[in-house]
C-alpha positions in Angstrom: 59.1 -26.5 -37.7 55.6 -27.5 -38.8 54.2 -25.7 -35.7 56.1 -22.5 -36.5 54.8 -22.6 -40.2 51.2 -23.0 -39.0 51.6 -20.1 -36.6 53.0 -17.9 -39.4 50.1 -18.9 -41.7 47.6 -18.1 -38.9 49.2 -14.7 -38.2 49.2 -13.9 -41.9 45.5 -14.8 -42.2 44.6 -12.5 -39.3 46.6 -9.6 -40.8 44.9 -10.2 -44.2 41.5 -10.5 -42.5 42.1 -7.2 -40.7 43.1 -5.4 -43.9 40.3 -6.8 -45.9 37.5 -6.1 -43.4 38.5 -2.9 -41.6 37.1 0.2 -43.3 39.0 3.4 -43.8 37.5 6.9 -44.1 38.1 8.5 -47.6 36.1 11.7 -47.0 33.3 13.4 -45.3 30.6 16.1 -45.9 28.9 18.3 -43.2 25.5 19.8 -43.6 24.1 21.8 -40.7 23.4 19.1 -38.1 24.7 16.0 -39.9 28.0 14.6 -41.1 28.2 11.9 -43.9 31.3 9.8 -43.9 32.5 7.9 -47.0 34.4 4.6 -46.5 36.8 2.8 -48.8 34.5 -0.1 -49.5 31.8 2.2 -50.9 29.7 2.2 -47.8 28.8 5.4 -45.9 27.9 6.3 -42.4 25.7 9.4 -41.6 25.3 10.9 -38.2 22.4 13.3 -37.7 22.5 15.2 -34.4 18.9 15.7 -33.3 20.3 17.9 -30.5 23.3 17.8 -28.2 22.3 14.5 -26.6 20.6 12.4 -29.3 22.1 11.2 -32.5 20.7 9.2 -35.5 23.1 6.8 -37.1 22.5 5.4 -40.6 25.0 2.9 -42.0 24.5 2.3 -45.7 26.5 -0.5 -47.4 25.9 0.9 -50.8 26.1 4.5 -49.8 22.6 5.5 -51.1 20.6 6.1 -47.9 17.4 4.7 -49.3 14.7 2.7 -47.5 11.7 0.8 -48.8 9.2 2.4 -46.3 9.2 5.4 -44.1 9.7 4.5 -40.4 6.7 2.8 -38.8 7.9 3.9 -35.3 9.6 7.3 -35.7 7.3 10.4 -36.0 9.6 13.2 -34.8 13.3 13.9 -35.5 12.9 17.6 -34.9 14.3 17.8 -31.4 16.1 21.1 -32.1 15.4 22.4 -35.6 18.1 25.0 -35.4 20.8 22.6 -34.1 24.1 22.8 -36.0 27.4 21.0 -35.5 31.1 21.8 -36.3 33.4 19.0 -37.4 37.0 19.3 -36.2 39.5 17.3 -38.3 43.0 16.1 -37.5 45.2 13.6 -39.3 43.7 10.7 -37.3 40.1 11.5 -36.6 37.1 13.8 -36.8 35.5 15.2 -33.7 32.1 16.7 -32.9 31.6 18.4 -29.6 28.1 19.2 -28.2 27.1 20.6 -24.8 27.0 17.1 -23.4 29.0 14.8 -25.7 32.3 14.3 -27.5 32.0 12.2 -30.6 35.3 10.9 -32.1 35.3 9.3 -35.5 38.6 7.5 -36.2 39.8 7.4 -39.8 42.0 4.3 -40.1 40.5 1.9 -39.1 37.1 3.5 -39.0 35.3 3.4 -35.7 33.2 5.8 -33.6 33.3 6.4 -29.9 31.0 8.6 -27.8 32.2 10.2 -24.6 30.4 12.5 -22.1 31.8 15.9 -21.5 34.0 14.5 -18.7 35.7 12.2 -21.1 34.0 9.0 -19.8 33.4 6.5 -22.6 29.7 5.8 -23.0 29.4 3.9 -26.2 32.1 2.8 -28.7 32.8 0.5 -31.6 35.2 -2.4 -31.4 38.5 -1.9 -33.0 38.2 -4.5 -35.7 35.3 -4.6 -38.2 32.7 -2.6 -36.2 30.3 -3.0 -39.2 30.1 -6.4 -40.8 28.3 -6.8 -44.1 27.1 -10.1 -45.6 24.9 -9.5 -48.6 21.9 -7.5 -47.2 22.8 -8.3 -43.6 24.5 -5.7 -41.4 25.9 -6.3 -38.0 27.6 -3.8 -35.7 29.6 -4.6 -32.6 30.4 -2.4 -29.6 32.7 -2.6 -26.6 31.1 -3.9 -23.5 32.4 -2.9 -20.1 32.7 -5.3 -17.2 30.3 -3.3 -15.1 27.8 -2.5 -17.8 24.2 -3.6 -17.5 21.2 -3.3 -19.7 17.4 -2.8 -19.4 14.8 -3.0 -22.1 13.7 -4.6 -25.3 10.1 -4.4 -24.2 8.1 -7.5 -23.3 10.8 -10.1 -22.9 11.2 -13.0 -20.4 13.9 -13.5 -17.9 15.8 -11.1 -15.5 15.5 -7.4 -16.0 19.3 -7.2 -16.6 19.9 -8.3 -20.2 23.6 -8.7 -19.7 24.9 -12.1 -20.9 21.8 -12.9 -22.9 20.7 -12.6 -26.6 17.3 -11.8 -28.0 15.4 -12.0 -31.4 12.8 -9.6 -32.7 10.1 -11.7 -34.4 6.6 -11.4 -33.1 5.6 -15.0 -32.1 2.5 -16.8 -30.9 3.9 -18.6 -27.8 1.1 -20.1 -25.7 2.2 -21.0 -22.1 5.7 -19.6 -22.7 8.4 -20.3 -20.2 10.4 -17.8 -18.2 13.3 -18.0 -20.6 11.4 -18.3 -24.0 12.2 -15.9 -26.8 10.9 -14.3 -29.0 7.4 -13.4 -27.8 4.6 -11.4 -29.1 6.0 -7.9 -29.3 9.2 -6.4 -30.9 10.5 -3.3 -29.1 14.2 -2.9 -30.2 15.0 -0.2 -27.6 17.3 -0.7 -24.6 19.2 1.3 -22.1 22.6 1.0 -20.4 23.7 2.0 -17.0 26.4 4.0 -18.9 23.7 6.6 -19.4 22.7 5.9 -22.9 19.8 4.2 -24.8 19.6 2.8 -28.2 16.7 2.2 -30.7 17.3 0.1 -33.8 14.7 1.2 -36.3 14.5 -1.9 -38.4 11.4 -4.1 -38.7 13.1 -7.2 -40.0 14.2 -10.1 -37.8 16.8 -8.2 -35.8 19.1 -9.8 -33.2 20.7 -8.4 -30.0 23.6 -9.9 -28.1 24.5 -8.4 -24.8 27.8 -10.3 -24.2 26.4 -13.9 -24.6 28.5 -14.9 -27.7 31.5 -12.8 -26.8 31.7 -11.7 -23.2 32.8 -8.1 -23.7 30.9 -7.3 -26.9 27.5 -5.9 -27.5 26.2 -6.5 -31.0 23.0 -6.0 -32.9 22.1 -6.9 -36.5 19.5 -6.9 -39.2 19.2 -9.3 -42.1 17.9 -6.6 -44.5 16.5 -3.1 -44.7 17.9 0.2 -43.7 20.4 0.0 -40.9 19.3 2.9 -38.7 19.7 3.3 -35.0 19.3 6.2 -32.6 21.6 6.9 -29.6 20.0 8.7 -26.6 22.1 10.2 -23.8 20.6 11.0 -20.4 21.6 11.6 -16.9 19.3 8.7 -15.8 16.9 6.2 -17.3 14.0 8.7 -17.1 15.7 11.1 -19.4 16.5 8.4 -21.9 12.9 7.2 -21.9 11.7 10.8 -22.5 13.9 11.1 -25.6 12.7 7.7 -27.0 9.1 9.0 -26.3 9.9 12.2 -28.2 11.1 10.2 -31.1 8.3 7.6 -31.3 5.3 9.4 -29.8 3.5 9.8 -26.6 1.4 7.0 -25.1 -2.3 7.7 -25.4 -4.3 7.7 -22.1 -7.1 5.1 -21.7 -10.5 6.1 -20.4 -10.4 6.4 -16.7 -12.8 3.4 -16.3 -10.3 1.2 -18.1 -8.1 1.4 -14.9 -10.7 -0.6 -13.0 -11.1 -4.3 -12.6 -11.9 -6.5 -15.7 -13.3 -10.0 -16.0 -12.8 -12.3 -19.0 -12.4 -16.0 -20.0 -12.0 -17.8 -23.3 -15.6 -19.0 -23.5 -17.2 -15.8 -22.1 -19.1 -15.5 -25.4 -22.8 -15.4 -24.7 -25.4 -13.1 -23.3 -26.7 -15.3 -20.4 -23.2 -15.9 -18.9 -22.3 -12.2 -19.3 -25.4 -11.1 -17.4 -24.8 -13.8 -14.7 -21.3 -12.6 -14.1 -22.4 -9.0 -13.9 -25.2 -9.8 -11.4 -22.8 -11.8 -9.2 -20.2 -8.9 -9.1 -22.9 -6.4 -8.0 -24.5 -8.8 -5.6 -21.2 -9.6 -3.9 -20.0 -6.0 -3.8 -16.8 -6.7 -5.7 -15.8 -3.7 -7.8 -15.7 -4.3 -11.6 -15.8 -2.0 -14.6 -15.3 -4.2 -17.6 -16.5 -7.6 -19.0 -14.7 -9.0 -22.0 -16.2 -11.1 -24.8 -13.7 -13.4 -26.5 -13.7 -14.2 -30.2 -16.6 -16.6 -30.0 -19.0 -13.6 -29.8 -18.7 -13.0 -33.5 -20.8 -14.9 -36.1 -17.9 -15.3 -38.5 -14.3 -14.1 -38.6 -14.3 -11.2 -38.9 -17.7 -9.7 -39.9 -18.5 -8.0 -36.6 -22.0 -9.6 -36.5 -23.1 -11.1 -33.1 -23.8 -14.8 -33.0 -27.6 -15.0 -32.8 -27.4 -18.4 -31.2 -25.5 -16.9 -28.2 -27.0 -13.4 -28.0 -30.7 -12.7 -27.9 -30.5 -8.9 -28.0 -27.0 -7.5 -27.9 -28.0 -3.9 -27.8 -30.4 -4.5 -24.9 -27.7 -6.5 -23.1 -25.1 -3.7 -23.5 -27.6 -1.0 -22.4 -28.6 -3.0 -19.3 -25.0 -3.6 -18.4 -24.1 0.0 -18.9 -26.8 1.0 -16.5 -25.1 -1.3 -13.9 -21.7 0.4 -14.6 -20.2 -2.3 -16.9 -18.4 -1.6 -20.1 -18.1 -4.5 -22.6 -14.9 -5.0 -24.7 -15.0 -7.5 -27.7 -12.2 -9.3 -29.4 -11.0 -8.8 -33.0 -9.0 -11.1 -35.2 -7.1 -9.7 -38.3 -8.5 -12.2 -40.8 -11.5 -13.1 -42.9 -12.4 -16.8 -42.7 -13.1 -18.5 -46.0 -16.2 -19.8 -44.3 -17.5 -16.3 -43.9 -18.1 -16.5 -47.6 -19.7 -13.1 -48.5 -17.2 -11.1 -46.6 -14.2 -13.1 -47.8 -15.3 -12.7 -51.4 -15.8 -8.9 -50.9 -12.3 -8.6 -49.3 -10.8 -10.8 -52.1 -12.4 -8.9 -54.9 -11.4 -5.5 -53.5 -7.8 -6.7 -53.0 -7.9 -6.2 -49.3 -6.1 -9.5 -48.4 -2.4 -10.2 -48.2 -1.2 -12.1 -51.4 0.9 -15.2 -51.9 3.9 -14.1 -54.0 3.9 -17.5 -55.7 0.3 -17.3 -57.0 -0.6 -13.6 -56.7 -3.8 -14.8 -55.0 -4.9 -14.3 -51.4 -2.6 -16.1 -49.1 -4.3 -19.2 -47.6 -3.7 -18.8 -43.9 -4.5 -21.7 -41.5 -6.2 -20.2 -38.4 -6.7 -21.6 -34.9 -10.5 -21.3 -35.3 -12.9 -20.5 -38.1 -11.1 -22.5 -40.8 -8.5 -21.2 -43.2 -8.6 -17.5 -43.7 -7.4 -14.5 -45.7 -5.1 -12.1 -43.8 -6.3 -8.5 -44.0 -3.7 -6.2 -45.4 -3.8 -3.2 -43.1 -0.8 -1.7 -44.9 -3.1 -0.9 -47.9 -4.7 2.5 -47.4 -8.1 1.6 -48.8 -8.6 -1.1 -46.1 -8.9 1.4 -43.3 -12.3 2.8 -44.0 -13.7 -0.6 -44.9 -12.5 -2.0 -41.5 -13.6 1.1 -39.7 -17.1 0.8 -41.0 -17.2 -2.9 -39.9 -16.0 -2.3 -36.4 -18.3 0.7 -36.0 -21.3 -1.6 -36.1 -20.5 -3.0 -32.7 -19.6 0.4 -31.3 -23.0 1.7 -32.2 -24.5 -1.4 -30.5 -22.9 -0.1 -27.3 -19.5 -1.9 -26.8 -16.8 0.3 -25.5 -13.7 -1.0 -27.2 -11.6 -3.8 -28.6 -8.8 -6.2 -27.8 -6.9 -7.0 -31.0 -5.8 -10.6 -30.6 -3.6 -12.9 -32.7 -1.9 -10.0 -34.6 1.5 -11.6 -35.0 -0.3 -12.9 -37.1 -0.9 -16.2 -35.2 0.9 -19.3 -36.3 3.6 -17.3 -38.0 6.6 -18.1 -35.7 10.2 -18.5 -36.8 9.6 -22.1 -38.0 6.6 -21.0 -40.1 8.8 -20.1 -43.1 6.0 -20.5 -45.6 4.6 -17.2 -44.2 7.5 -15.4 -45.8 5.7 -15.8 -49.1 3.0 -13.3 -47.9 3.1 -10.2 -49.9 1.7 -7.0 -48.3 0.9 -3.7 -50.1 4.0 -2.2 -48.4 6.4 -5.1 -48.8 7.2 -8.7 -48.3 6.3 -10.4 -45.0 9.9 -10.5 -43.7 9.8 -6.7 -43.5 6.1 -6.3 -42.4 5.8 -9.2 -40.0 6.9 -7.3 -36.9 4.8 -4.3 -37.7 1.7 -6.1 -38.9 0.0 -5.8 -35.5 1.0 -2.1 -35.3 -0.6 -1.4 -38.7 -3.8 -3.1 -37.6 -3.9 -1.2 -34.3 -3.3 2.1 -36.1 -6.3 1.4 -38.3 -8.5 0.4 -35.3 -7.7 3.6 -33.4 -7.8 6.1 -36.2 -11.1 4.7 -37.4 -12.5 4.7 -33.9 -11.6 8.4 -33.6 -12.9 9.2 -37.1 -16.4 7.6 -36.3 -16.5 8.7 -32.6 -15.0 12.2 -32.5 -13.3 13.2 -29.3 -14.0 9.9 -27.5 -11.1 8.2 -25.9 -10.3 4.8 -27.5 -9.9 1.6 -25.6 -7.8 -0.9 -27.5 -5.6 -3.6 -26.0 -3.2 -5.6 -28.2 -1.0 -8.7 -28.1 1.4 -8.2 -31.1 3.1 -4.9 -31.7 6.2 -3.0 -32.6 7.8 0.3 -31.4 5.3 3.1 -31.7 2.3 1.0 -30.5 1.8 3.5 -27.6 0.3 6.0 -30.0 -2.6 3.7 -30.7 -3.1 0.9 -28.1 -2.3 -0.7 -24.8 -0.9 -4.1 -24.1 -1.2 -7.4 -22.3 1.4 -10.2 -22.0 -0.4 -12.9 -24.0 -0.8 -16.6 -23.0 1.1 -16.9 -19.8 0.7 -19.7 -17.2 1.5 -23.4 -17.0 -0.5 -25.4 -19.5 0.6 -28.8 -18.2 -0.4 -28.2 -14.5 -2.2 -24.9 -13.8 -1.3 -25.2 -10.1 2.4 -25.3 -10.9 2.4 -21.8 -12.4 4.4 -20.1 -9.7 7.5 -19.5 -12.0 5.1 -18.2 -14.7 3.7 -15.7 -12.2 7.1 -14.6 -11.0 8.2 -14.0 -14.6 5.3 -11.7 -15.3 6.8 -9.1 -12.9 10.1 -8.4 -14.8 8.3 -8.9 -18.1 5.8 -6.2 -17.2 8.5 -3.9 -15.9 10.4 -4.3 -19.2 7.2 -3.7 -21.2 6.8 -0.4 -19.4 10.3 0.7 -20.3 9.4 -0.1 -23.9 6.5 2.5 -23.8 3.7 0.1 -22.8 2.7 1.9 -19.6 -0.9 0.6 -19.8 -0.4 -3.1 -19.5 -1.8 -6.2 -17.8 -1.0 -9.9 -17.3 -3.8 -12.4 -17.7 -4.6 -12.6 -14.0 -4.6 -16.3 -13.1 -2.5 -17.1 -16.1 -4.1 -18.0 -19.4 -3.0 -21.6 -19.7 -4.1 -24.8 -18.0 -7.3 -26.5 -17.1 -8.6 -25.8 -13.6 -9.6 -29.1 -12.2 -9.6 -28.1 -8.5 -10.4 -24.5 -7.5 -9.3 -25.3 -4.0 -5.8 -26.3 -5.1 -5.5 -23.3 -7.4 -6.8 -20.8 -4.9 -3.5 -19.7 -3.4 -1.9 -19.1 -6.8 -5.0 -17.3 -8.0 -4.9 -15.0 -5.0 -1.2 -14.2 -5.4 -1.6 -13.6 -9.1 -4.4 -11.2 -8.4 -2.5 -9.4 -5.7 0.1 -8.6 -8.3 -2.5 -8.0 -11.0 -4.3 -5.2 -9.1 -1.2 -3.1 -9.6 -1.2 -3.7 -13.3 -2.6 -0.4 -14.8 -5.1 -2.5 -16.8 -6.2 -5.4 -14.5 -7.8 -8.3 -16.3 -8.6 -11.8 -15.0 -8.6 -14.1 -18.0 -8.2 -17.9 -18.6 -8.4 -20.2 -21.5 -11.5 -22.1 -22.7 -14.4 -22.3 -20.2 -12.1 -22.2 -17.2 -13.9 -19.5 -15.1 -11.8 -17.3 -12.9 -14.3 -15.1 -11.1 -13.2 -14.5 -7.5 -16.1 -16.3 -5.8 -15.3 -19.6 -7.4 -12.1 -20.2 -5.3 -13.8 -20.3 -1.9 -14.8 -17.8 0.7 -11.3 -16.9 1.9 -10.0 -16.4 -1.6 -13.1 -14.3 -2.5 -12.6 -12.1 0.6 -8.9 -11.6 -0.2 -9.6 -10.9 -3.9 -12.3 -8.3 -2.9 -9.9 -6.7 -0.5 -7.1 -6.4 -3.2 -9.5 -5.1 -5.9 -10.9 -2.6 -3.4 -7.3 -1.4 -2.8 -6.9 -0.8 -6.5 -10.1 1.3 -6.6 -8.9 3.3 -3.6 -5.7 4.1 -5.5 -7.4 5.3 -8.7 -6.6 9.0 -8.2 -3.0 8.2 -7.5 -2.8 5.8 -10.5 -4.6 8.3 -12.8 -2.1 11.0 -11.9 0.8 8.7 -13.1 -1.3 7.8 -16.2 -0.9 11.5 -17.1 2.8 11.4 -16.4 3.1 8.4 -18.7 1.3 10.3 -21.4 3.6 13.4 -21.0 6.9 11.7 -20.6 6.6 7.9 -21.4 7.8 7.1 -17.9 6.0 3.8 -17.0 3.6 3.4 -14.1 5.1 0.0 -13.1 8.7 1.0 -12.5 11.7 -1.3 -12.1 13.8 -0.2 -9.1 16.6 1.3 -11.3 14.1 3.8 -12.7 13.8 5.4 -9.3 17.3 4.5 -8.0 19.6 4.4 -11.0 22.8 4.6 -8.8 21.8 1.7 -6.6 23.9 -1.2 -7.9 21.7 -3.7 -6.2 18.5 -2.4 -7.8 19.1 -4.0 -11.2 19.2 -7.4 -9.5 15.7 -7.1 -8.1 13.2 -8.8 -10.4 10.3 -9.4 -8.0 9.3 -6.0 -6.8 8.6 -2.6 -8.3 7.4 0.9 -7.8 3.8 1.6 -8.5 4.1 5.2 -9.6 6.9 7.0 -7.7 5.7 6.6 -4.2 4.6 3.0 -3.6 7.1 0.2 -3.5 5.3 -3.2 -4.0 6.8 -6.6 -3.4 4.2 -9.3 -4.3 4.5 -12.8 -3.0 5.2 -15.1 -5.9 6.1 -18.3 -4.0 3.9 -21.1 -2.7 3.1 -21.5 0.9 5.7 -19.1 2.4 5.6 -17.3 5.7 8.1 -14.6 4.7 9.8 -13.1 1.7 12.9 -11.0 1.1 12.2 -7.4 0.4 14.9 -4.9 -0.6 14.5 -1.3 0.4 16.8 1.3 -1.2 18.3 4.3 0.6 15.8 6.3 2.6 13.3 5.9 5.5 10.5 3.5 4.5 7.1 3.1 6.1 5.2 -0.2 6.1 2.0 0.7 4.2 0.2 -2.1 5.9 1.4 -1.1 9.4 2.5 2.5 9.3 3.8 2.4 12.9 6.8 0.4 11.5 9.6 2.1 9.7 12.9 0.9 8.2 16.1 2.6 7.2 17.5 1.6 3.8 19.4 0.3 2.1 18.3 -2.9 3.8 17.0 -6.4 2.9 14.1 -7.4 5.1 12.9 -10.9 5.9 9.3 -9.7 5.8 6.6 -11.8 7.4 3.6 -12.6 5.2 0.4 -14.5 5.2 -2.0 -15.1 2.3 -3.6 -11.7 3.2 -0.3 -9.8 2.8 0.8 -7.7 -0.1 4.1 -6.2 1.1 3.9 -2.4 0.4 6.1 0.5 1.5 6.2 4.2 1.1 9.1 6.6 1.7 8.6 8.9 4.6 6.8 12.1 3.4 4.7 10.2 0.9 1.3 11.8 -0.1 -1.1 9.3 -1.6 -4.5 10.6 -3.1 -7.3 8.0 -2.9 -11.0 7.7 -3.4 -13.8 5.8 -1.6 -14.4 2.2 -2.7 -17.2 2.0 -5.2 -18.7 -0.7 -7.5 -17.3 1.0 -10.6 -15.4 4.1 -11.3 -17.5 7.3 -11.1 -20.4 5.4 -9.5 -20.5 7.9 -6.6 -21.5 11.4 -7.8 -19.4 13.5 -5.4 -16.7 11.2 -3.9 -14.4 12.6 -1.4 -10.7 13.1 -2.3 -8.9 11.2 0.4 -5.3 12.1 0.9 -3.2 9.7 3.0 0.0 11.3 4.4 3.0 9.6 5.9 4.8 12.6 7.6 8.6 12.9 7.6 10.5 14.2 10.5 13.3 15.6 8.3 12.0 16.7 4.9 9.2 18.4 3.0 7.3 16.7 0.3 4.5 17.3 -2.2 2.2 15.6 -4.7 0.5 17.2 -7.7 -2.9 15.6 -8.2 -4.1 15.3 -11.8 -7.7 15.2 -12.9 -9.6 15.5 -16.2 -13.0 14.4 -17.6 -11.7 10.8 -18.0 -13.4 10.0 -21.3 -12.6 12.5 -24.0 -9.4 13.4 -25.9 -9.4 16.9 -24.4 -6.5 15.8 -22.3 -4.4 16.2 -25.5 -5.4 19.8 -25.5 -4.2 20.2 -21.9 -7.7 20.5 -20.5 -7.3 19.4 -16.9 -7.0 20.3 -13.3 -3.7 20.0 -11.3 -3.6 20.5 -7.6 -0.4 20.7 -5.6 -0.5 19.3 -2.0 2.4 20.1 0.1 3.6 18.8 3.5 6.1 20.7 5.7 7.2 20.8 9.3 8.2 23.7 11.5 8.8 23.7 15.3 7.4 20.2 15.7 4.2 21.2 14.0 3.0 19.9 10.6 1.6 22.1 7.9 -0.4 20.8 4.9 -1.0 23.2 2.1 -3.4 22.6 -0.8 -2.8 25.1 -3.5 -5.6 26.6 -5.5 -6.0 24.2 -8.5 -4.6 25.1 -11.9 -7.7 24.5 -14.0 -7.6 24.6 -17.8 -11.1 24.3 -19.2 -11.8 21.5 -16.7 -13.2 21.9 -13.2 -13.2 19.3 -10.6 -16.4 18.2 -8.9 -18.0 19.5 -5.7 -16.5 17.4 -2.9 -14.8 17.1 0.4 -11.2 16.6 1.2 -10.5 13.9 3.8 -6.9 13.9 5.1 -5.6 10.8 6.8 -2.3 11.6 8.6 -0.3 9.0 10.4 0.7 10.5 13.7 2.1 8.8 16.8 0.6 11.3 19.2 -2.8 13.0 19.4 -2.5 16.7 18.2 -3.1 19.5 20.6 -5.3 21.2 18.0 -6.0 21.5 14.3 -6.5 24.7 12.4 -7.7 25.3 8.8 -6.9 28.7 7.4 -6.2 29.9 11.0 -9.5 28.7 12.3 -9.7 25.9 14.9 -11.4 22.7 13.9 -13.9 20.9 16.1 -13.5 17.3 17.1 -16.0 15.0 15.5 -16.6 11.3 16.0 -15.2 9.0 13.3 -18.5 7.6 12.2 -19.8 11.1 11.5 -16.8 11.9 9.4 -17.0 8.7 7.4 -20.7 8.7 6.7 -20.7 12.3 5.6 -17.6 12.3 3.4 -19.4 12.0 0.1 -22.6 14.0 1.0 -22.2 16.8 3.6 -20.2 19.7 2.1 -20.6 22.0 5.1 -19.2 20.0 7.9 -15.5 20.4 8.9 -13.9 18.5 11.7 -11.2 16.1 12.8 -10.9 12.9 14.7 -7.8 11.1 16.2 -7.8 7.3 16.3 -5.4 6.4 19.1 -5.4 2.7 18.3 -4.3 3.2 14.7 -2.4 6.4 15.3 -4.3 8.1 12.6 -5.5 11.7 12.4 -8.6 12.2 10.1 -9.5 15.7 8.9 -12.5 16.5 6.8 -13.1 19.9 5.1 -14.9 21.0 1.9 -12.9 21.5 -1.3 -13.6 25.2 -1.9 -11.3 25.3 -5.0 -9.3 27.9 -3.0 -6.0 27.5 -1.2 -6.2 25.6 2.1 -3.7 25.6 4.9 -4.0 23.0 7.7 -1.9 23.4 10.8 -1.4 20.4 13.1 -0.1 21.5 16.5 1.4 18.9 18.8 
C-alpha cells in the first residue's frame, strides 16, 4: 500500500511539474520576415528569417527583447532584405514554409521543430520544457538522434566529433593543457551537425554546450545571463553552413603573403644579438625563413612599446638589416600597464583607460605573470583606441611588421579566479566582457594599424578570442606540449591536429600550433629530435608555421642534429614550394570562410567514417595529409575516402578508396596523397617569399584516366588590402583527355587591376610512358636536357622545350607565360 501511495505521489508530481513548466502559446504577431510568439508565462520567442535557410531565434524571458550591448560577433543579418514569410495557423500549431525548410511551432505545449522540404526532421525541441528559466539563466534542450554527430566550437581539445561530450565557453589560460582539457583560450560558440544544420549562440557569458553527455539523446546549451540569441543555419553540406556563418560574422582577413612562410621564435628571443645570430644561421644553412618573433621581454615596461636598451643597441638598424636579408620581425603585446611602468600607468589611470574594480571604483589591481601587478587596459572604451594605436605605431615606424597579442584572456582569469568578476569595463561587468576582451583588443590593434598605415595588410596573431576574430586577427593554439617531460609530448602533438581542424571550422583559417610544443625544458636535443621533426612535419602544413618554445629553450632546426636539420629543411622547403597552392586557398578562405586545414567530413560529408578520423586532414582541397604522431613507428594507418588516390611521395603508386592503408613510414616520411586529376601550383624553393624576382610557376599534374579536372590559380600583390577591392589575377588551368592523349589548357588570366609577373610556366606531369611528341598551340616542342630546363626556369623567357625523365616517370615542359591562352597537347 505504501509503495502504491509513493507511486501516486510521484506521478502527481510529474504531472504538476509538466503543467507548471511547459509553456503555451497565447498569441503571435508577424512582421515581414519575423514572427513573435507570446507565451503564457510572459516570455516571448522571436524568429527572424534571414532568408529561406537561415533563422535567428531570440528567446526573451521577460518579453522585452533588449540587450546590454550590440553583438560583438554579428555584423550582417541582411541575407535577403526583401525576404518575407507567411504564417499558417491551425488549432494546434503555426507553420512557416520556405524554399528549403518547414518550421512548425506547436502551441500546447510550446515547442519548435524544423524540417527540410522532404519532411526530414533537422532540429527540434524536446517535448517537455524546451526552454528552462532560472533567474537570468536560460537553457534550451533539443532532441538528439542516435546517428547525429557534431563538429565545431572552435579551438577545443579531444576528438573532432563532439557527440557525448560537454564544453564551456570561458577563455582560459591553460599552459601545457591536456588532450581533454576544457575550456581553453578561445570561445567560438558555433557548431555543425551531420543533419545539415549549424548553430551559433550569440552570447558572451559563460555558456555551456552538452552534446548528449548528461542525457544521451539530448542536446542542450545555456547562458547564465544576457540576451539568449542563437542562429540556425541550413546547408546541403558543411561548406554551405560555414559560408552562412561567415556571412553573419564577417570574412576572414588575408595575411600578407610572407606570413605564410616559416617563422622562428622562443620565449627568451628578446635581444638584438641573438636575433641577428639566428637570422645569420638560417641564411648560412639555406633553410627558408621569413619571420623572427620577439617575445614580451623585448619591451622596456609593460606595455609602453619602448625597446629595452640593455638588450637592443639600435632597434631600427637591426630591423633594417634584417629586412634586407628578407626577415620580418613580429613583436609581442600584452593588454596591461604594469604599475612599475609608473609614468604610463599614471597616464592610463588618470585618463580612465583602465578596467575598474566595482568595489572601489579604482583601477583593478591585476596580478600579472611578469612585470608585477598591472592595470588592465579597457579596450571597450572608445577613447582608448587612438591612445593605444599611437603607442603601437612607434614600433611599426621602427620597422617591425606586426604583432602577436598574447595573454588576452586576460591571463590568470580562469574559472577559479572569481575575483576577476569584480572587473568593471566601460561596456559592462567582466562576466559579460571576459570572453570578448581579447576580441576588443584585437579590433583596436587592427583598426589602428590600418588607420596609421593605409592600405597595408595587417599581421596580428592572437591567443584569446571570440567569434568574429577573423575580421581582425589570426590564431595560434597557445601553450601546448608536455611540461613535465618534453620528450613525452606525443599525445599533445596528436591533439593539435583535431584542435587545429576545429579551429578552422570556427573561422580561424590562418592558424598555427607552437611547433615543438611550448611547454617543457629541453635537456637532451638528441632525445627530443624525433618528436621535434614530427611536430614540424605537421607544422609546415599550418597556414602560419611558427616554431616556438618556452623560456630559453631554443628550437632552431640545426640544434637537433644533422639528420633532424636535414629533414626539417626538407619539410620547410616543401611548404615554400606549395605557397602558390596555399595562397589560392587563402583567398578561398577570405571569400567563403572555408578553412585551409580541412577535416575529412568537410570534403566527404557523406562518408560515415570520415568523422572518426582525427589524425589526418586535407590541406586545401587537393592534398590529403596524414602526419606521423607516434613515436618510433614503421607504419601508420591512413584512411582514403572514395576515389583513386595517388601517393604524392611516390606517384607511381595509386590506391582505390575507400580503403584503410597500413602505410610504411620512416622519419623522412610525411604521408601525402592527391586524388587522380589533381593540379598543384608550386614555386621554386627560395630563402624567403618573393626573394626570386621572376620565379617560374610550376604546375604539378597527376593525370586521371577517367575524368577532367581544373584548378584556378589566385594571385595578388601580397601586401596591400587591394584584395578587398577584388584586385587580383585568376588563371584557370584545365586537364582533359581525348583518344589517349592529354590536353592542358591555361586560360588567359582574368586580371583586375593586378598583373602577374614576367615568368615561365613549368609543367610537371606524371606519365608512365614517354610521349610521342608535345605541342604548344599546335607547334611541336623540342626536347631539351633536364639541366637546361631547371637552370633556366627563372631567367630565360624565350626557351621552350620538354624533357621526359624515365626513372621518375615525369614529363617536364617549360614555356613562357605570355598572359595569353596556352594549349598543350601530349601525344602518346
